[in-house]
N, C-alpha and C positions, 0 to 999 in steps of 0.2 A: 516127559512126553508132551509135545505141544497139543493144545486143543484143536481139533480139526474144524475148518470152515470151508465147506465146498461151495464155490460160487460158479461152477461150470454152467454154461448156458446163458449167463447174464452178460450183457453188453455195457460198455462205458456209458455213463459213469457209475453204474450200480456196484461193480466189484469194489471200487475204492470207497464208496459211501457206506456199504455194508461192512467193510473191514473197519472203517473208522468207528461205526456204531458198536461193533463187537468189542473193539479195544477200549472204547470209552466205558463200557460196563465191566470190563475185566479188572481184577485186582492188579496192583503194581507188581511187576516181576513175572506175570503170566506170559507164556508164549502161545501164539496162535499160528497154526499152519494153514495158510490160505492156498486153496487150489482153484485156479481159474483157467479158462480157455480163450478169453478175450485178449488179443495181442496187446492192446493198450494197457492192460492190467500190469504188465511188466514195467511200464513207465509210470502210470498213475499212482499205483500203490506205494512204491518207494518214495515218490515225490510227496505224497500225502504224509508218509511217515516222517520225512525230513521236516516238513512244516509243523507237525504235531510233536516233534521231539521224541519219536519212537525209534527203536533200533531194529533194522532189518538184519537178522542173524544170518540168514542164508537165502539164496535165490537160485533156482534151477529151472531149466526148461527141458521137458521130455516130450518131444513131438510138438503138439499144439498146446500142451498143458504146462502151465506155469505154477511152480510151487514156491511160496515164500514163507519163511518162518520169521515172525515179528514178535518182539518182546516189548511189553508195555513198561 
């Protein structure tokens, strides 16, 4: 079960920065489920993951809410 990280209400660039910070502290192999409602999070977070060598396991949009599961 991924660790939850609720970033709803935060605007760019905070969701990507806080996701990066949480993953930097996480042990290798841990999955984090990020929930955000900033439309740019769907672009910024996967881009940050690619730059950092992290894996986006899944990405889904439910209305205005974006959910990403990321593995360190």
